[in-house]
Phi, psi and omega in degrees: 000152175255165178302334181278351182284150180218130175232117175232169180297347182240340186217141172240140176217124180231137180235133179225142173255108186263139183275066180198154176292156184305316182298323178293316179297318178304316180299323178293339177275322192252339179273117186308320182293319179286321178298326179292340180283343181229344185217257177216134176261181178153160181306136185227131175253093192285078175202158177299128184091347179284164180274143169240113185283143179232119175236119184281105176232049183297340176293343180263002183278340178273141175283327178272163178276098181238147180287145174279132176304142186306323183293343180260347182306317181295342184267346182299132180088350178298140181227141177204177180238146167244168182252133175286124183258331178214145182207120176222078183300141351260040186246335186213134174222126177227143179210160179290164169230131185054048181053035178091345181293336178244028171093204183225139178251131180234131171251126175240131180241135174225147178288140182218076177059049181086353176248181181229128173270121178251128174240120176254125177235129177240109181249163178081022180290146188279355179146191187304315181298315177296320180299320176295313182296305182291323179300311177296321180296307182297319179301317181291319180292324177294325176298319178293317179302314179304317181290317180296317180300322182272007182058038175254157181281164175232085184301317187215096178303320186292331174292315175302319181296317179297318177296320180293319177298320178296320178295321178294318177300315181298316181298327181269359181069035182242134181267340182237000000 
């Protein structure tokens, strides 16, 4: 986590300064093949009301051959759609989560001297359990995005994920 990050039972906010131009970061958000390299890809209809596809292939996020933790095995390959709620290329992308039942995720991009400031905000979270789950998830995926953007490897996504879950627990004052 960075000092600008915030995890509460209802809202998550993460800020990253990425070493890439804004257009490159935008492509990693909206192009399914690039999004799949750090998060989840899937067919995308890039317009307000359009679908943004999500296919969980977290087993493919590590560059090394590492086992997927048992609790995530049943979810591998699951695919679904969320709805794009706001779109201002190349500065803003927002979409539902769990068809809005788990809120809305917003990515805001601003140019920062040849780099890109990314702010991810997830609002409408249902409580502490979701904040732990989403907090660890977003922290780990943002770590992968930072590495992919910088052309660095991701030896073990699941190690990053475990570290991110611990950071989310700490932020919420939860030990388990």
